[in-house]
GUPALO-627270 format. One line per field, with one value per residue: residue in one letter; x, y, z of N, C-alpha, C in turn. Coordinates in nm, 2 decimals. Layout:
// residues N
resn c(A:...)
n.xx c(X:...)
n.yy c(Y:...)
n.zz c(Z:...)
ca.xx c(X:...)
ca.yy c(Y:...)
ca.zz c(Z:...)
c.xx c(X:...)
c.yy c(Y:...)
c.zz c(Z:...)
// end
This chain:
// residues 324
resn c(X:X:X:X:X:X:X:X:X:X:X:X:X:X:X:X:X:X:X:X:X:X:X:X:X:X:X:X:X:X:X:X:X:X:X:X:X:X:X:X:X:X:X:X:X:X:X:X:X:X:X:X:X:X:X:X:X:X:X:X:X:X:X:X:X:X:X:X:X:X:X:X:X:X:X:X:X:X:X:X:X:X:X:X:X:X:X:X:X:X:X:X:X:X:X:X:X:X:X:X:X:X:X:X:X:X:X:X:X:X:X:X:X:X:X:X:X:X:X:X:X:X:X:X:X:X:X:X:X:X:X:X:X:X:X:X:X:X:X:X:X:X:X:X:X:X:X:X:X:X:X:X:X:X:X:X:X:X:X:X:X:X:X:X:X:X:X:X:X:X:X:X:X:X:X:X:X:X:X:X:X:X:X:X:X:X:X:X:X:X:X:X:X:X:X:X:X:X:X:X:X:X:X:X:X:X:X:X:X:X:X:X:X:X:X:X:X:X:X:X:X:X:X:X:X:X:X:X:X:X:X:X:X:X:X:X:X:X:X:X:X:X:X:X:X:X:X:X:X:X:X:X:X:X:X:X:X:X:X:X:X:X:X:X:X:X:X:X:X:X:X:X:X:X:X:X:X:X:X:X:X:X:X:X:X:X:X:X:X:X:X:X:X:X:X:X:X:X:X:X:X:X:X:X:X:X:X:X:X:X:X:X:X:X:X:X:X:X:X:X:X:X:X:X)
n.xx c(0.07:0.15:0.09:0.03:-0.23:-0.40:-0.64:-0.75:-0.85:-0.72:-0.58:-0.39:-0.26:-0.23:-0.10:0.15:0.22:0.33:0.61:0.77:0.93:1.00:1.14:1.39:1.49:1.72:1.92:2.24:2.34:2.35:2.51:2.37:2.40:2.48:2.33:2.43:2.44:2.24:2.05:1.92:1.62:1.40:1.21:0.87:0.65:0.38:0.08:-0.12:0.00:-0.03:-0.29:-0.34:-0.24:-0.34:-0.61:-0.53:-0.46:-0.70:-0.85:-0.79:-0.58:-0.33:0.01:0.21:0.37:0.48:0.57:0.74:0.96:0.95:1.11:0.97:0.78:0.70:0.62:0.44:0.23:0.16:0.08:-0.23:-0.17:-0.30:-0.24:-0.37:-0.35:-0.37:-0.55:-0.45:-0.20:0.01:0.31:0.34:0.59:0.94:1.15:1.50:1.50:1.30:1.03:0.79:0.56:0.58:0.46:0.18:-0.10:-0.41:-0.77:-0.93:-1.07:-1.42:-1.55:-1.40:-1.31:-1.54:-1.51:-1.29:-1.34:-1.57:-1.40:-1.17:-1.34:-1.49:-1.28:-1.19:-1.00:-0.76:-0.57:-0.49:-0.30:-0.29:-0.18:-0.05:0.02:0.28:0.03:0.10:-0.06:-0.30:-0.53:-0.51:-0.32:-0.42:-0.50:-0.80:-0.87:-0.78:-0.90:-1.16:-1.12:-1.02:-1.26:-1.43:-1.37:-1.38:-1.66:-1.76:-1.59:-1.56:-1.35:-1.12:-0.75:-0.68:-0.35:-0.20:0.00:0.15:0.21:0.45:0.29:0.36:0.36:0.10:-0.15:-0.32:-0.37:-0.24:-0.41:-0.63:-0.59:-0.49:-0.72:-0.93:-0.87:-0.66:-0.52:-0.20:0.01:0.22:0.49:0.74:1.12:1.27:1.61:1.91:1.96:2.19:2.16:1.92:1.90:1.95:1.84:1.56:1.47:1.25:1.14:1.19:1.36:1.35:1.13:0.99:1.05:0.92:0.65:0.57:0.66:0.40:0.16:0.21:0.17:-0.07:-0.24:-0.15:-0.20:-0.14:-0.01:0.32:0.55:0.86:1.05:1.37:1.58:1.90:2.23:2.29:2.47:2.52:2.67:2.74:2.72:2.58:2.31:2.26:2.22:2.00:1.82:1.78:1.70:1.43:1.36:1.36:1.14:0.94:0.88:0.73:0.78:1.04:1.19:1.45:1.57:1.73:1.83:1.72:1.84:1.61:1.66:1.86:1.85:1.80:1.89:2.20:2.32:2.53:2.61:2.63:2.47:2.54:2.41:2.46:2.55:2.29:2.14:2.33:2.23:1.96:2.01:2.12:1.86:1.66:1.77:1.78:1.54:1.30:0.99:0.95:1.16:1.25:1.48:1.64:1.76:1.57:1.36:1.08:0.85:0.58:0.60:0.49:0.31:0.05:0.17:0.38:0.23:0.09:0.26:0.38:0.15:0.18:0.48:0.41:0.25:0.43:0.62:0.45:0.36:0.14)
n.yy c(-0.14:0.17:0.38:0.70:0.94:1.26:1.38:1.61:1.83:2.03:2.35:2.38:2.57:2.77:2.64:2.59:2.84:2.93:2.95:2.65:2.56:2.78:2.85:2.70:2.85:3.02:2.88:2.78:2.57:2.19:1.98:1.73:1.39:1.13:0.81:0.49:0.16:-0.02:0.10:0.23:0.28:0.08:0.29:0.35:0.17:0.03:-0.09:-0.04:0.11:0.32:0.38:0.38:0.66:0.85:0.85:0.98:1.20:1.30:1.30:1.56:1.48:1.49:1.37:1.22:1.03:1.14:1.38:1.34:1.22:0.96:0.65:0.39:0.41:0.33:0.05:0.05:0.23:0.04:-0.21:-0.06:-0.03:0.17:0.41:0.70:1.05:1.27:1.58:1.77:1.94:2.06:2.16:2.23:2.22:2.25:2.06:1.94:1.73:1.68:1.67:1.78:2.01:2.33:2.57:2.76:2.57:2.54:2.52:2.25:1.98:1.89:1.67:1.46:1.22:1.08:1.07:0.95:0.69:0.58:0.55:0.37:0.14:0.12:0.05:-0.19:-0.24:-0.43:-0.34:-0.03:0.28:0.56:0.88:1.21:1.55:1.76:1.94:2.20:2.44:2.34:2.28:2.05:1.91:1.76:1.53:1.44:1.46:1.25:1.04:1.07:0.98:0.73:0.60:0.65:0.45:0.21:0.21:0.17:0.02:-0.22:-0.49:-0.39:-0.34:-0.12:0.14:0.38:0.65:0.89:1.25:1.46:1.55:1.79:1.92:1.92:1.84:1.55:1.42:1.21:1.05:1.05:0.93:0.68:0.60:0.54:0.31:0.24:-0.05:-0.06:0.19:0.39:0.60:0.81:0.82:0.91:1.01:0.96:1.13:1.30:1.44:1.56:1.87:2.00:1.80:1.75:1.98:2.12:1.91:1.70:1.46:1.29:1.33:1.20:0.96:0.93:0.95:0.70:0.51:0.62:0.53:0.24:0.20:0.29:0.15:-0.18:-0.39:-0.28:-0.23:-0.09:0.14:0.23:0.43:0.53:0.72:0.66:0.74:1.04:1.11:0.95:0.82:0.43:0.35:0.51:0.44:0.17:0.26:0.40:0.15:0.06:0.27:0.25:0.01:-0.03:0.15:-0.07:-0.09:-0.21:-0.27:-0.22:0.01:0.07:0.31:0.44:0.74:0.98:1.26:1.52:1.76:2.04:2.20:2.07:1.87:1.67:1.39:1.21:0.94:0.67:0.40:0.04:-0.24:-0.50:-0.37:-0.27:-0.58:-0.60:-0.44:-0.48:-0.79:-0.74:-0.58:-0.75:-0.91:-0.73:-0.77:-0.67:-0.75:-0.73:-0.61:-0.44:-0.35:-0.19:-0.04:0.08:0.04:0.22:0.36:0.29:0.12:-0.21:-0.25:-0.39:-0.66:-0.65:-0.63:-0.87:-0.98:-0.90:-1.01:-1.27:-1.28:-1.26:-1.36:-1.63:-1.58:-1.54:-1.81:-1.91)
n.zz c(-0.01:-0.10:-0.29:-0.25:-0.18:-0.18:-0.10:-0.11:-0.36:-0.58:-0.75:-1.05:-1.15:-0.95:-0.76:-0.87:-0.91:-0.64:-0.45:-0.38:-0.14:0.01:0.21:0.14:-0.07:-0.06:0.02:-0.05:-0.32:-0.29:-0.47:-0.63:-0.62:-0.85:-0.87:-0.73:-0.92:-0.76:-0.70:-0.88:-1.06:-1.32:-1.58:-1.52:-1.72:-1.76:-1.86:-1.66:-1.46:-1.64:-1.60:-1.37:-1.30:-1.48:-1.32:-1.11:-1.23:-1.37:-1.17:-1.03:-0.79:-0.55:-0.50:-0.34:-0.32:-0.63:-0.55:-0.37:-0.54:-0.54:-0.53:-0.57:-0.74:-1.01:-0.98:-0.76:-0.82:-1.07:-0.92:-0.85:-0.58:-0.26:-0.04:0.17:0.20:0.40:0.52:0.38:0.15:0.22:0.44:0.77:0.84:0.81:0.69:0.63:0.45:0.34:-0.01:0.03:0.00:0.14:0.41:0.50:0.54:0.40:0.51:0.67:0.50:0.60:0.46:0.44:0.57:0.51:0.21:0.19:0.35:0.16:-0.08:-0.02:0.06:-0.23:-0.36:-0.26:-0.05:0.12:0.33:0.43:0.47:0.64:0.59:0.66:0.62:0.82:1.10:1.24:1.30:1.36:1.67:1.78:1.60:1.39:1.48:1.57:1.31:1.21:1.37:1.28:0.99:1.02:1.17:0.97:0.79:0.94:0.93:0.64:0.55:0.69:0.71:0.66:0.72:0.91:0.88:1.06:0.93:1.13:1.22:1.44:1.67:1.82:2.11:2.14:2.36:2.44:2.18:2.11:2.28:2.13:1.85:1.92:2.04:1.87:1.75:1.52:1.38:1.28:1.47:1.30:1.36:1.24:1.32:1.16:1.16:1.34:1.65:1.66:1.39:1.38:1.40:1.20:1.05:1.08:1.21:1.33:1.51:1.77:1.90:2.12:2.19:1.96:2.04:2.28:2.20:2.08:2.28:2.43:2.28:2.34:2.56:2.64:2.48:2.49:2.32:2.01:1.76:1.70:1.50:1.33:1.14:0.96:0.76:0.62:0.53:0.54:0.68:0.96:1.21:1.27:1.50:1.60:1.44:1.60:1.83:1.81:1.75:1.98:2.15:2.00:2.10:2.35:2.38:2.34:2.02:1.75:1.47:1.23:1.01:0.75:0.52:0.24:0.22:-0.06:-0.22:-0.32:-0.42:-0.56:-0.34:-0.11:0.18:0.13:0.03:0.19:0.21:0.03:0.11:0.13:-0.01:0.13:0.37:0.45:0.49:0.72:0.92:0.96:1.03:1.29:1.39:1.44:1.63:1.84:1.86:1.73:1.61:1.33:1.04:0.80:0.55:0.32:0.03:-0.09:0.07:0.21:0.45:0.40:0.21:0.07:0.27:0.33:0.31:0.48:0.72:0.75:0.81:1.02:1.23:1.23:1.33:1.58:1.66:1.69:1.85:2.08:2.09:2.02)
ca.xx c(0.03:0.25:0.05:-0.03:-0.27:-0.44:-0.83:-0.82:-0.87:-0.61:-0.53:-0.23:-0.18:-0.22:-0.05:0.25:0.27:0.37:0.74:0.73:1.03:1.00:1.25:1.54:1.53:1.85:2.06:2.36:2.30:2.45:2.50:2.28:2.50:2.44:2.28:2.48:2.33:2.19:1.93:1.86:1.52:1.32:1.10:0.70:0.57:0.27:-0.08:-0.17:0.06:-0.05:-0.44:-0.31:-0.15:-0.50:-0.69:-0.46:-0.49:-0.85:-0.95:-0.70:-0.55:-0.20:0.02:0.35:0.45:0.56:0.66:0.86:1.02:0.96:1.19:0.87:0.64:0.63:0.61:0.35:0.15:0.13:-0.05:-0.28:-0.18:-0.33:-0.26:-0.42:-0.30:-0.51:-0.52:-0.40:-0.08:0.13:0.31:0.39:0.76:1.08:1.25:1.60:1.50:1.17:1.04:0.67:0.55:0.57:0.40:0.05:-0.19:-0.60:-0.86:-0.96:-1.19:-1.50:-1.66:-1.28:-1.33:-1.62:-1.51:-1.18:-1.41:-1.59:-1.26:-1.16:-1.49:-1.49:-1.11:-1.18:-0.87:-0.73:-0.53:-0.46:-0.25:-0.32:-0.08:-0.08:0.11:0.27:-0.05:0.11:-0.15:-0.42:-0.51:-0.49:-0.25:-0.47:-0.53:-0.92:-0.93:-0.71:-0.95:-1.26:-1.08:-1.06:-1.41:-1.51:-1.32:-1.42:-1.83:-1.75:-1.49:-1.51:-1.26:-1.01:-0.72:-0.56:-0.24:-0.15:0.15:0.14:0.29:0.48:0.17:0.42:0.28:-0.08:-0.20:-0.42:-0.35:-0.19:-0.49:-0.74:-0.57:-0.52:-0.85:-0.98:-0.81:-0.58:-0.43:-0.12:0.05:0.34:0.58:0.89:1.20:1.36:1.73:1.97:1.97:2.28:2.14:1.77:1.93:2.00:1.77:1.44:1.47:1.12:1.10:1.25:1.39:1.31:0.95:0.91:1.05:0.78:0.48:0.59:0.62:0.32:0.09:0.21:0.12:-0.24:-0.29:-0.03:-0.18:-0.12:0.16:0.41:0.64:0.89:1.14:1.45:1.69:2.04:2.29:2.26:2.57:2.48:2.78:2.63:2.67:2.36:2.19:2.20:2.16:1.86:1.71:1.80:1.56:1.29:1.33:1.27:0.97:0.84:0.83:0.73:0.83:1.15:1.21:1.53:1.60:1.85:1.81:1.75:1.83:1.48:1.69:1.98:1.84:1.81:2.04:2.28:2.33:2.63:2.69:2.54:2.49:2.52:2.28:2.52:2.52:2.14:2.13:2.37:2.10:1.84:2.03:2.09:1.79:1.61:1.87:1.70:1.40:1.19:0.91:0.96:1.22:1.25:1.62:1.74:1.79:1.46:1.27:0.99:0.75:0.43:0.61:0.48:0.26:-0.01:0.22:0.43:0.10:0.09:0.43:0.40:0.06:0.26:0.56:0.37:0.17:0.52:0.68:0.38:0.39:-0.01)
ca.yy c(-0.02:0.28:0.50:0.82:1.04:1.36:1.37:1.75:1.91:2.17:2.42:2.37:2.73:2.85:2.55:2.61:2.99:2.97:2.85:2.51:2.54:2.91:2.83:2.69:2.93:3.10:2.81:2.71:2.43:2.12:1.88:1.58:1.28:0.98:0.71:0.35:0.04:-0.10:0.18:0.24:0.14:0.15:0.41:0.29:0.18:-0.09:-0.02:-0.03:0.21:0.45:0.38:0.49:0.80:0.90:0.83:1.09:1.33:1.30:1.32:1.63:1.43:1.52:1.23:1.21:0.95:1.23:1.51:1.33:1.13:0.84:0.48:0.23:0.46:0.23:-0.09:0.06:0.22:-0.11:-0.27:-0.03:0.01:0.33:0.49:0.86:1.17:1.36:1.70:1.85:1.91:2.17:2.12:2.37:2.20:2.26:1.89:1.97:1.64:1.64:1.79:1.78:2.14:2.37:2.70:2.76:2.53:2.57:2.48:2.10:1.94:1.79:1.55:1.42:1.12:1.02:1.03:0.83:0.56:0.55:0.55:0.22:0.04:0.09:-0.01:-0.32:-0.23:-0.55:-0.29:0.07:0.37:0.66:0.97:1.34:1.67:1.83:2.07:2.26:2.51:2.33:2.27:1.92:1.88:1.71:1.39:1.43:1.42:1.11:0.93:1.03:0.91:0.63:0.57:0.65:0.32:0.09:0.20:0.18:-0.08:-0.30:-0.58:-0.32:-0.31:0.05:0.21:0.56:0.74:1.04:1.35:1.38:1.58:1.84:2.01:1.90:1.76:1.47:1.42:1.05:0.94:1.06:0.86:0.54:0.55:0.55:0.19:0.17:-0.17:-0.01:0.30:0.43:0.79:0.80:0.91:0.97:0.99:0.98:1.25:1.42:1.51:1.68:2.02:2.00:1.75:1.77:2.10:2.13:1.78:1.67:1.30:1.20:1.32:1.11:0.81:0.88:0.92:0.56:0.45:0.63:0.46:0.12:0.21:0.29:0.01:-0.26:-0.49:-0.26:-0.32:0.02:0.11:0.36:0.46:0.60:0.70:0.66:0.82:1.17:1.19:0.87:0.66:0.31:0.31:0.60:0.37:0.10:0.29:0.44:0.05:0.02:0.35:0.22:-0.10:0.03:0.22:-0.16:-0.08:-0.37:-0.25:-0.09:0.02:0.15:0.29:0.50:0.90:1.03:1.40:1.55:1.90:2.09:2.26:1.99:1.83:1.62:1.23:1.21:0.83:0.55:0.26:-0.09:-0.35:-0.54:-0.31:-0.31:-0.66:-0.65:-0.39:-0.61:-0.90:-0.64:-0.51:-0.84:-0.95:-0.67:-0.77:-0.62:-0.83:-0.70:-0.54:-0.39:-0.29:-0.20:0.09:0.14:0.09:0.32:0.34:0.26:0.00:-0.33:-0.24:-0.50:-0.74:-0.68:-0.68:-1.02:-1.09:-0.88:-1.03:-1.40:-1.26:-1.18:-1.54:-1.71:-1.51:-1.61:-1.94:-1.97)
ca.zz c(0.02:-0.11:-0.37:-0.14:-0.26:-0.08:-0.18:-0.19:-0.53:-0.59:-0.89:-1.08:-1.19:-0.82:-0.68:-0.92:-0.86:-0.51:-0.42:-0.34:-0.04:0.05:0.33:0.10:-0.18:-0.08:0.06:-0.17:-0.36:-0.28:-0.60:-0.64:-0.63:-0.92:-0.78:-0.74:-0.96:-0.67:-0.64:-1.01:-1.12:-1.42:-1.56:-1.53:-1.85:-1.74:-1.90:-1.55:-1.43:-1.70:-1.55:-1.21:-1.35:-1.56:-1.21:-1.03:-1.34:-1.39:-1.03:-0.99:-0.68:-0.53:-0.55:-0.23:-0.46:-0.72:-0.51:-0.29:-0.61:-0.47:-0.67:-0.55:-0.76:-1.12:-0.89:-0.67:-0.97:-1.14:-0.86:-0.75:-0.44:-0.22:0.05:0.18:0.25:0.46:0.63:0.26:0.10:0.24:0.57:0.84:0.90:0.66:0.69:0.52:0.34:0.28:-0.09:0.04:-0.01:0.30:0.39:0.58:0.52:0.41:0.59:0.70:0.47:0.68:0.42:0.38:0.64:0.43:0.09:0.21:0.36:0.01:-0.16:0.03:0.03:-0.36:-0.39:-0.20:0.02:0.25:0.41:0.40:0.52:0.60:0.65:0.66:0.64:0.95:1.14:1.38:1.31:1.46:1.86:1.81:1.51:1.33:1.56:1.56:1.15:1.16:1.42:1.17:0.91:1.12:1.18:0.84:0.72:1.01:0.90:0.52:0.51:0.82:0.69:0.62:0.85:0.90:0.95:1.07:0.98:1.19:1.28:1.60:1.77:1.91:2.24:2.12:2.45:2.41:2.07:2.12:2.31:2.03:1.76:1.97:2.10:1.73:1.70:1.43:1.35:1.36:1.46:1.25:1.35:1.17:1.35:1.00:1.15:1.47:1.73:1.59:1.28:1.42:1.41:1.06:0.93:1.11:1.33:1.39:1.61:1.91:1.89:2.27:2.20:1.92:2.13:2.41:2.11:2.03:2.41:2.50:2.23:2.40:2.74:2.60:2.41:2.42:2.20:1.92:1.67:1.68:1.39:1.32:1.04:0.94:0.65:0.62:0.41:0.60:0.80:1.09:1.25:1.24:1.62:1.65:1.40:1.66:1.96:1.79:1.77:2.15:2.20:1.96:2.17:2.50:2.36:2.22:1.89:1.68:1.35:1.22:0.84:0.74:0.38:0.20:0.17:-0.19:-0.23:-0.36:-0.58:-0.50:-0.22:0.01:0.22:0.05:0.01:0.25:0.16:-0.07:0.22:0.04:0.02:0.27:0.49:0.50:0.54:0.87:0.99:0.92:1.13:1.43:1.46:1.47:1.71:1.91:1.92:1.63:1.54:1.17:1.00:0.62:0.54:0.20:-0.05:-0.19:0.17:0.24:0.55:0.37:0.10:0.11:0.44:0.37:0.32:0.59:0.80:0.76:0.86:1.18:1.33:1.22:1.39:1.73:1.75:1.67:2.00:2.20:2.13:2.00)
c.xx c(0.08:0.17:-0.03:-0.08:-0.36:-0.58:-0.87:-0.83:-0.76:-0.61:-0.42:-0.19:-0.17:-0.09:0.19:0.33:0.35:0.50:0.68:0.82:1.06:1.16:1.39:1.55:1.65:1.93:2.11:2.33:2.37:2.35:2.46:2.37:2.44:2.43:2.38:2.36:2.23:2.04:1.85:1.74:1.43:1.21:0.97:0.66:0.44:0.19:-0.14:-0.13:-0.01:-0.23:-0.43:-0.28:-0.28:-0.58:-0.67:-0.47:-0.61:-0.94:-0.87:-0.64:-0.37:-0.11:0.21:0.48:0.55:0.60:0.75:0.99:1.05:0.99:1.09:0.76:0.61:0.59:0.45:0.21:0.04:0.08:-0.16:-0.32:-0.19:-0.32:-0.33:-0.34:-0.39:-0.45:-0.46:-0.23:0.03:0.14:0.42:0.54:0.81:1.18:1.36:1.59:1.38:1.10:0.86:0.64:0.52:0.53:0.25:-0.04:-0.35:-0.66:-0.89:-1.07:-1.32:-1.56:-1.50:-1.27:-1.44:-1.59:-1.39:-1.22:-1.48:-1.48:-1.21:-1.23:-1.50:-1.39:-1.08:-1.05:-0.84:-0.65:-0.46:-0.36:-0.28:-0.25:-0.10:0.06:0.19:0.13:-0.03:0.02:-0.28:-0.44:-0.49:-0.37:-0.28:-0.55:-0.69:-0.97:-0.91:-0.84:-1.09:-1.23:-1.08:-1.17:-1.51:-1.47:-1.39:-1.59:-1.82:-1.69:-1.46:-1.39:-1.15:-0.92:-0.65:-0.49:-0.23:0.00:0.14:0.27:0.32:0.35:0.26:0.37:0.15:-0.13:-0.30:-0.47:-0.35:-0.35:-0.58:-0.69:-0.56:-0.68:-0.96:-0.96:-0.75:-0.51:-0.27:-0.03:0.21:0.38:0.73:0.98:1.28:1.55:1.77:1.96:2.03:2.26:1.96:1.81:1.88:1.87:1.61:1.45:1.35:1.04:1.20:1.27:1.34:1.15:0.90:0.92:0.93:0.68:0.47:0.58:0.49:0.20:0.11:0.18:-0.01:-0.28:-0.20:-0.04:-0.15:-0.01:0.23:0.48:0.73:0.99:1.27:1.52:1.81:2.09:2.31:2.41:2.63:2.58:2.69:2.63:2.56:2.30:2.16:2.18:2.02:1.78:1.71:1.68:1.44:1.23:1.26:1.14:0.89:0.76:0.86:0.81:0.93:1.16:1.33:1.58:1.68:1.80:1.87:1.72:1.71:1.55:1.80:1.97:1.81:1.91:2.08:2.27:2.49:2.68:2.57:2.55:2.46:2.43:2.34:2.50:2.36:2.12:2.22:2.25:1.99:1.85:2.05:1.95:1.71:1.66:1.87:1.59:1.29:1.13:0.92:1.06:1.24:1.39:1.65:1.71:1.65:1.36:1.24:0.87:0.65:0.46:0.58:0.37:0.18:0.06:0.29:0.34:0.08:0.18:0.43:0.31:0.12:0.38:0.54:0.32:0.29:0.58:0.58:0.32:0.25:-0.09)
c.yy c(0.13:0.43:0.61:0.92:1.15:1.39:1.53:1.82:2.03:2.23:2.41:2.50:2.78:2.78:2.61:2.75:3.03:2.89:2.76:2.48:2.72:2.95:2.79:2.75:2.99:3.05:2.77:2.60:2.32:2.01:1.76:1.43:1.17:0.88:0.55:0.26:0.02:0.00:0.23:0.17:0.17:0.22:0.31:0.30:0.13:-0.02:0.05:0.09:0.35:0.50:0.46:0.65:0.89:0.92:0.95:1.18:1.37:1.33:1.47:1.61:1.46:1.38:1.25:1.12:1.04:1.29:1.48:1.26:1.02:0.70:0.41:0.29:0.34:0.10:-0.09:0.08:0.14:-0.17:-0.23:0.01:0.15:0.31:0.66:0.95:1.25:1.50:1.79:1.84:2.02:2.18:2.22:2.34:2.20:2.19:1.94:1.84:1.59:1.76:1.76:1.94:2.24:2.52:2.70:2.69:2.58:2.51:2.29:2.11:1.84:1.69:1.47:1.26:1.03:0.97:0.96:0.67:0.48:0.51:0.42:0.12:0.04:0.03:-0.15:-0.34:-0.35:-0.45:-0.15:0.17:0.48:0.78:1.12:1.41:1.70:1.95:2.13:2.38:2.50:2.28:2.17:1.82:1.78:1.56:1.39:1.38:1.30:1.03:0.94:0.93:0.73:0.51:0.60:0.49:0.23:0.06:0.16:0.05:-0.19:-0.41:-0.53:-0.28:-0.20:0.10:0.34:0.54:0.87:1.12:1.33:1.46:1.69:1.95:2.01:1.82:1.69:1.41:1.27:0.99:0.95:0.99:0.71:0.51:0.53:0.42:0.14:0.06:-0.14:0.13:0.36:0.58:0.75:0.87:0.95:0.95:0.98:1.10:1.37:1.50:1.60:1.80:2.07:1.93:1.75:1.85:2.14:2.03:1.77:1.53:1.26:1.19:1.22:0.98:0.80:0.89:0.76:0.46:0.47:0.54:0.29:0.10:0.23:0.18:-0.11:-0.35:-0.42:-0.21:-0.13:0.02:0.26:0.33:0.56:0.58:0.71:0.73:0.99:1.20:1.07:0.81:0.55:0.29:0.40:0.50:0.24:0.14:0.38:0.30:0.03:0.09:0.33:0.09:-0.09:0.11:0.07:-0.14:-0.21:-0.39:-0.14:-0.13:0.10:0.16:0.41:0.65:0.91:1.16:1.43:1.66:1.92:2.17:2.21:1.91:1.73:1.48:1.27:1.04:0.73:0.41:0.12:-0.18:-0.46:-0.46:-0.30:-0.43:-0.70:-0.54:-0.47:-0.70:-0.84:-0.64:-0.63:-0.92:-0.93:-0.69:-0.76:-0.74:-0.87:-0.60:-0.53:-0.28:-0.27:-0.08:0.16:0.08:0.17:0.28:0.27:0.13:-0.13:-0.32:-0.33:-0.62:-0.76:-0.69:-0.80:-1.08:-1.03:-0.96:-1.22:-1.43:-1.30:-1.33:-1.63:-1.65:-1.57:-1.74:-2.01:-1.90)
c.zz c(0.02:-0.20:-0.26:-0.21:-0.15:-0.17:-0.21:-0.32:-0.47:-0.76:-0.91:-1.09:-1.01:-0.75:-0.70:-0.91:-0.74:-0.51:-0.34:-0.19:-0.02:0.10:0.31:0.02:-0.19:0.00:-0.09:-0.18:-0.29:-0.38:-0.56:-0.69:-0.77:-0.80:-0.84:-0.85:-0.93:-0.65:-0.79:-1.03:-1.26:-1.46:-1.60:-1.64:-1.85:-1.79:-1.79:-1.44:-1.49:-1.65:-1.43:-1.21:-1.37:-1.42:-1.14:-1.09:-1.31:-1.26:-0.96:-0.81:-0.67:-0.47:-0.39:-0.30:-0.55:-0.65:-0.43:-0.38:-0.57:-0.53:-0.65:-0.66:-0.91:-1.06:-0.81:-0.73:-1.01:-1.09:-0.82:-0.65:-0.42:-0.07:0.05:0.24:0.28:0.51:0.52:0.23:0.12:0.39:0.64:0.89:0.77:0.74:0.58:0.42:0.29:0.11:-0.10:0.06:0.14:0.27:0.47:0.51:0.48:0.48:0.53:0.58:0.54:0.59:0.38:0.43:0.56:0.29:0.11:0.23:0.25:-0.06:-0.18:0.01:-0.12:-0.45:-0.34:-0.14:0.13:0.38:0.37:0.48:0.48:0.68:0.66:0.67:0.78:0.98:1.21:1.39:1.35:1.60:1.84:1.71:1.40:1.37:1.56:1.47:1.13:1.27:1.33:1.05:0.93:1.10:1.07:0.80:0.76:0.95:0.77:0.45:0.62:0.82:0.68:0.71:0.80:0.96:0.90:1.04:1.01:1.20:1.41:1.70:1.84:2.01:2.16:2.20:2.42:2.29:2.04:2.15:2.21:1.89:1.81:2.01:1.97:1.66:1.60:1.46:1.36:1.33:1.42:1.29:1.31:1.25:1.28:1.00:1.30:1.55:1.66:1.47:1.28:1.41:1.29:1.00:0.95:1.23:1.37:1.49:1.69:1.90:2.03:2.27:2.08:1.95:2.26:2.31:2.12:2.16:2.45:2.47:2.29:2.51:2.70:2.56:2.39:2.37:2.05:1.88:1.61:1.54:1.37:1.19:0.99:0.82:0.67:0.51:0.43:0.69:0.93:1.09:1.27:1.39:1.67:1.58:1.54:1.78:1.96:1.78:1.91:2.20:2.19:2.07:2.28:2.48:2.32:2.14:1.85:1.55:1.31:1.01:0.83:0.59:0.35:0.17:0.07:-0.19:-0.37:-0.51:-0.45:-0.37:-0.09:0.10:0.17:0.07:0.06:0.23:0.11:0.04:0.14:0.06:0.17:0.42:0.54:0.54:0.72:0.97:1.01:1.03:1.26:1.50:1.46:1.62:1.85:1.97:1.87:1.58:1.37:1.16:0.83:0.63:0.40:0.15:-0.06:-0.08:0.20:0.31:0.51:0.21:0.11:0.25:0.46:0.41:0.44:0.72:0.86:0.84:1.00:1.25:1.32:1.32:1.57:1.78:1.76:1.81:2.07:2.25:2.09:1.88)
// end
């Protein structure tokens, strides 16, 4: 489940008229390095990919797959996999790695939960991922809207399992509780990088707040699966990645994803290293040894990539661990 779409219609001319990343416009350029052979993917050409692309265009949808330059777009769109991005297409944060538009978002669409519930039912999705931009402008950070979307899916497609990928809800008291009470099957919040890189890579966030968020989800509902992901290639040291794994295990996180950071433009944080497939396999072995129920670590791993299949693996791993 990885085609992430925003159901809010936009006027293309207005969107392109305003700067995509005004906070990055005056930064010096960081040359974009040539990707190694293990990261290069074939250009999408399948008929099903074109059908999905036409669907997106005709309905005026905005895709994070396109905006973030996801390398898996050909594979995912060719399978008509779908996840939904709620709360608009404009983020109130200015992370150095992210290609999502930044600025002041528009009003929240009150009809969006019902629309997504209807779309999930019509598409017959077995597993769906709901994500969003950061909405620091909202009193609850958008938590209530997440809950409304989950509830709408439960009503219109009760057999669909729901995974949320939330922002950090920094300084939004009660937000975590609101989302957990709506009972998603998987609660995902990405750490993105190691703590020493937060000031440059994720300046609007706080490392230990994100760890605490994941820990609190487990305190509120010990049976809920929790998940987090990081990027490598941002200048982190190997021992820092291993320490982050330990921090996530202290918070009882079940599922870890590790993928290669790819630089969206010359104005974004540079790629400081391309981690080899062998190094990713090493991270995977260590993460399993530390106690994660599920680990996905590869150059092309992304947080929502193969989410449905991974959820099935996650449930099976818990059953095996419990012995029944």
